[in-house]
Structures are given as structure tokens and as C-alpha cells.
N, C-alpha and C positions, 0 to 999 in steps of 0.2 A: 413368567421368571420373578427367579426372588433375588432382589438386588439388595444385598446386605452391604459394597464397600462401591464404591464410588472414584474415581481421580482424576484432577485437574491439570491440562498441563497448558502455557501455549508458547510459540514457538514460529521463529522466525524474524525480521522485521518486526518495528514494532507502529501499530497503528493505534489509533484514537479511540479504545473499542479497549482494550485486550483488561483490565480493570473493571473494566464498566460488565464486561461479558462475566468477567469470575464473582465479583457479584451475585450480579444477577441469578448465577449457576446456584450458588451457596443460598442465596434468598426462596425459592423454589423449593429444593429439596428441605430447605429449612419449614417452609408451611405447609406442604401436601404432605414429609416422609421425612420425619425431623429424626428416627431409628435409624438411618441410612449413614452408614459412618461418609464421610469428604476427605479425602488426603488429596494431595498436588505433586506431584514433580520440581522439584525446583531446576528453571535455567530450561526446564522445553526438554527435546531426546536427551540431551548431556547429562539432567539429574534423571530421567529415567534409565542410563546406562549404568551410570553408580550407584541409583541407589540411594538419590537423593530429595527426601521425600519428607514435609510434615502432615498433621493431623489436624482437619480443621477443625478448632474444638469453638464449646458452647460461645466462650464469650468471643470468637468473629463470628460466629458465625449469627448475633445479634447486633453485630456491628459492620456488617457484611452490604447495606445497602451504603453509608459511607465511600464505600470503594468505589459506586460512581462520580466521584467527584476527583478523583485521580487520573493521571495521562501514565503511561507508561503499562508495567505490569510489578503486581504485587511479588507473583514465585515466578518472576523474571523470564528468560527467550536467553536461547542459543541459535545459531546455523550447523545442527550434525544432522550429514546426510546417511542414514543405516546401511544402505546401498555401500556407503563407498568405507571399504573396510579399513584398507588406506589413513587414510585421512583419522579415521575412528581409531586406531593405532600412533596414529605420529600422535595426537594430543593424550593418548596415556586413557582414551577411556574405556578398549576391550585391551585384551592380550592380543599379542600375536598371534595369526591362525585361530579366533575364535570368531562369529560369525556375529556383527553387532545388531542383527536384527531375532536372530536367536536368543542372544544378551537379553535384550528390553521384555520378548517375548516372556521369557524363566524370570526376569526381573516382575513383570505382572504379576503372574502364575503364584512369583513367593508373595508378592503384597493380596493376595486374595481380593482382585478388583475383578469386581462384574464389568462395572461398566466405563469404560474410558470415555472424558470430554477434551476433546483436541480445539484450539482455539487459533486458527493457521491460514496460509494459505493453501493452493492445489495442494506441493507438493508434502507438506505437513501432514494433512487428513485424507490424499494415497500412503502414505507412508501408515498409518492409522492402520488404516484397511489393513494392510500387505501383513500385520502384529496381528491384524484379528484373524487370519486366512490359516498363518502359519500355527496359531492355537488354535483353531478350531482340528486342523491335522492331525493336533495331538491331543483330542481327545477336551482343552477348555474350552469354553466357552466367553467369548469377551464379546462387545456390541457398545462399538464404537459411536457415536453422536459428535459430528464435528458441524466448526461454527466457523465459518468464511471470513476470513483479517484480510484485506490488501486497502490501502490505499489509492492502489492502482483503477480498482473494481473493473478488475481482469480476468476472472470468475468464472469458468463455464460450467454450466450455463445459465448460472445465478444473477438475477437481473439486479442487484446491488450488493454488495463485501463491508462489513461494518471497517467501522471508520471512515470511509472515504466520503461522508456528506461533510465528517467534521477536518477532515485535514482539508479539502477544499478549503472550506473557510476560514480552518487559519492559516494557510496559504493564503489568502487573500488579504487576509490581516497582515501578513509578515511587509507585503507590499505597500501598503498603505505606507511606512513609513518608509521602506527604502524605496518608493518612487516618490516622498518628498527632497528626498537629496535631489530633483530635474534643474533646482538652479542653481546648484552648488558649486557650478560655470558656467559659460559659456559652452555652445554648442554639444551637451552633457549626452551620452550616448549611455542606458541601463539596461542589463543584461539579468534577466529576474528568469535564472532555471531552477527549473523545481524537478522532483525525483518524478523516476516513471521512464526506465530503461524500454517498452518496446507498445505501454497504451500509452494513448497523447490523455486519459481523459482527467485526468486530474487536474492537467495545465488546463485544461481546457473550461473545466466546470470551476477554479479558483478564476481563471482571469474575465469566466462573467457574472461568479458573484463579485468582486475586482471591481467592474463595471456599475451594478445593482450600486455600491456600495454608491457611488460616485452621484448615481440619479439622482440621491440622500441630500448634494449636499447645496448651498447656493456658492455664487463665485462672484468675485472683484477682480473682473475684468480691467478696469482704470487703471488698477498697481500689476497685473499681469499673474493672479489667480485667475486662472482658466481651467476650464474642463478639458479642452484642448489639449493640453499642458501635463493635467495631469492622467488622462486618457492611457489605453494603450493601444497600442501602434501596429505591432503582429505580434500573431501568435501563432507558432510552430509545433505542431507534433509529427512524433514519425510519422503519423499515418496520410500526412499530405504531403509533396512534391515538393521540391525547396528549390527556387530558381535566385541562387544571392543573386546574382550578377541586377535582376531583375526588381526582387526587392530590396538590392539596397537602392537604386536608381528611385522608386518609391520612397522610399524609407526618404533619403537624400531632401527631397521635394522638403518631409514633411519637418527635415529637421529646419532646411533653413528661412521654413519660414515662421513654427515657434521656435526655435531652437536651441529644443532634445527631440530624442525619441527610445519610447519603454517600448521594451522586446518580452512577454511571458516566452520561454522558451522548455520546455521537455527534456531532461538532460539525454533522451535514444535517438529526439528528432538530428536528421543529418549525418547519424553515426554511417550510414554506407557512404554520403559525402568524405566525412572525412579521414576512415578509414582507406580508402581508395587514394586519398588526396598521404596520407601518411606512407602506404605501400609505394608509388607511386613516385617518391619522395628517396624509397632506399628503406623505410624508419620499421622498424620493428614494433608491430602491435600488438602487447599482449593481452594474453588472454587466459582467462583461466579451465579449471580441469574440465569440463563444457563448451570450453570453445568458446564464452559466448565474449567478448573484449567487454577487458577493464573498466570501466568509464569513469573513473576512478584516476584510471593513468592518461587517459588521454583530452580529459577534461571538458567537456564539449563546449560550458559555458565563458570560459576563457579562449575558449577556439575560434568562435561564433563573433562574441565579443572582436576579436582580432581582426576576419575578415571584413565586417563590417564596420569600424572607428575609423579605417584606413577609404574605404568607398563612400562615408559618411563627411566625412571630414570632420571626423570630432575630436574636438580639443580635449575631453575627456571620461573617460570613460570608469564604471563597475560594472561590475557582476558580484552577486549575494544569492546562494543556495540557500533553498525555503525546508528542504527535508528535515534536516531532525525539532525545527520548531514546528511543524503542525506535524509531525507522526508522534511524539511522545505529548499530544497533549491530552483532556479530560475529554472524555464526546459528548456532543453537542445535545440538547432537545432533539432535533431530528434524529440523529442516530439514536439516542436512549432511546426511543420509541422500538428502533427496529429492534437494537438490544434485546429489550422489555417482549418483544414477542419471538424471538429467537428462542432467547434464553427458556424463557416457558415452553414452547414447543418441542428445545433438545431433551428436559427434563420425564415430560411426560410421554417422549418415543424410546427415553432410555428405560422406561418403566414398565414399555409393552415392549422390547424385546429389538424394536426399528431401527436397524444401522441405516450410516448415511447421513450426511452434510444438509443440514438448514437451510433453508434459503427457498427466493420464490423462484420456480422454475419459468425459463419468458421460453422454454420450447413445449411446456404445457399451461397457462392460459396464464402465467407470470401465480405460480398460486405456492402459497407458501406448504413447504412440508421438507421431507428428509428424503437429499437427493441421492440414487446410489452411486458410489466410490466409481465404479469404470466410467463412469459419466459427469467427472469429474475433474478438469484441465485448465492449465492456463495458458493468459496472454489471446486473452479474448482482444480483439483491439478496438478503440474506439473507432465508434460509426461518427465520419465526417458531414453524414448527409441529415444528422438530425437537423429539426430547423430551427433550431434556436444556434446554433452552432452555423450555420450556414449564414444564421441575421446576425449576428455578431462579427463574423467574414465583413461580411457583405458592410457593416458598420462603418467599420476604423478601415473601409477600403482594401482588402486583402483579398487575394485573388482563387477561390477552394478548387485544387486540382489538385485529386488522390494519390498517394505515391503509389511505385508497382513496384514493392521488390521482392517480386517474381523471376 
């Protein structure tokens, strides 16, 4: 296959890998196929629909390595669903009666794109596959090679998504300062709300990372600086059942003994309980066009804090959210190594005309390869039976009871 022009786009929410992945793709093409032209669509599918793109010039190619040190995305993101024509019309991205999928496909054809690299979650990458299929039906061959991006680490069947390790580390760093507030008042309750609608991986991984940081500290118990007060006392994720009364009784004992309680909460945890209570009271629960509960409107952190504050007899309560702090960070060394291996393979696959999403396939011995688009899906649940997670819960005295949302 002869490749003359490749296009890049980043889409969905931010994760700490976007700038580095863009930089890695540019670097690799420049190293092994400098004659191939690279363009980048601005703000993801938004730019593709509107024809808003830039050419990656020689100066950018020579400085692409610097992108590994940045968070965010140099080419911009957006949340655009190409199959939601009404939304695209409302936002002025297409005209009434136009099919966004067709508009995007025709723009790729107009721009002479042979390879499209999408850096995003399952929706981003499967939408790109739909574009390729549409173009193939109309006699235009496009190879789509995606990279998996999500701080939730929930793309099926990929073992590790880009940016998730960094997000967990940054979330733990955020928690250090927040939990430093535990002596700002007597009987202090701190709820650290972590991003994550369905998957508790980020909350669990961040909690584990935070506790490793505590392992490296020395303490001054004589004046009250103890590990017990800095530790996490509960980790709530969607994949665990939650008995609020039982947990409150356990945590009240901790509050009585040391004077504070620190909770790591996935924003999707307890969602069923919250919705149940709200609907039972006659309140309307806002949902998006896909039927998902709008988490920002029900505010899980505040809801949990209110429930527990009363039951624990907390005199002061603090709720802090780490999501935007963690998701726009620059990639850490662990993620940089993963990004390097994935971007190198992505370029190799593009030159061979091999489509798919790059990742370690959990259903094929964790082999790094281009995984066929039909096998890509979101919403991979966090496995609460993993030994490291079970050991952490046992250490903090929390019972492990898997949730049953069937």
C-alpha cells in the first residue's frame, strides 16, 4: 500500500497521553517515512466535519519530541458523535438533512487522507472504523489505526489504555494535599471524588499508589503525625456492593479513635443507591440522550458526604474532585514507554495497511497488536478480585462484597 498522507485526531475527554501520542506518531513517521505528509484535524471530529486541519510542517517535525512533556492535546479534542445527526446540526457542524458520517468521509476523501490515526476511547475508534467502511463502499480505501486513550482503563479487550497509569499517579498526588487537611478541624471527613462512571480501576489504582507513597514516609506520632490519620479508610468503586449503614458503623469507630476519616470514591460508585433514593423521594433524575445518569447533576461526592457526615458525627466535611487535575497531566515514564511501543507499532501497521486499535490483547496472551475494530468495546469492569486490591481492602478493614447490578 502506498501512503502519501496521514491524518491525526484526538477525541473525547482528555487523558495524560494525547500530546505524547501525537508527538510519537510524528517522530516515527519522520524517522522512517519522512516523505509522508501529516495533517491534524483540530478538535477531533469537530474539525473533521468542518474541514479544520493543519499541516505538520518541518519545524514541528523537528520539535515533536518536546510534545512528550506536555499534558492536554496540542490539536484539541471535542465530544462529537457522528451518528447523532440532530446534535451535529444543532452545533452547526452539518446542515439539516446531511449525514455527518458522509460529511466526514467526504472530507477525508477531499483531503486525500490514506491513513487516519484516532487517539481516543471505544466510541472514537469504532466511529473511525465506520468511516473507513463507508469510504470502502464508495471506492475509497482508508486505513484507520487507533490508539486507546482513557483514564478509566476500560477498553475491551485491551490490557492497559494510554494515560491511565499517569492519571492514577496524579490522582494520588492530588490526594496528598487534600488529605493534608485532615487536622483542619476535629472529627474531619474528607471525600476524594475520582472520575469514573462505570469503572473503578482509576480509584483503586490511585488509592494503591497513594498508600505506597505513605510507605515511604517517616512519622512523628508523639505530636499526632501518624500514618493512621493520613491513610485511606474506605475505597468505594462501582464494582463493590455498598452497605452504607455497615460502612458508617465501621468508619464511625475510626473517627472516634483517630479523629478523622478519608474516603476514596469513584463518582460512579453507589449510583444505583443514589438514583433509587432520589426517585423514591419523587425527584427527577437528569439523563443524557443515551439514558446515562448525568453524574454532575446528582453530585455523588456531595451525596455521599452528606450521608456519612451525619452517621459519623463529623464536625467538618470536605469534598474534592481530582478529575481535571489528573486527566490533563503530562505522561509519566511508565506511560511514555507504553506510548512509544504503541505509536511505533501504529506507524508500522499503517504502512502495511493493517487496520485496528493498537493494544495488548487480553484475549490473545496480552500480545501487542492491531485489534480488529468489531472486538473493541467500552465499559470493561474493574476486577475487584485482583490480589493487590483484595489485600488493600483487607489492610484498611473494608469488606469485599462484589456488586450485583444485574
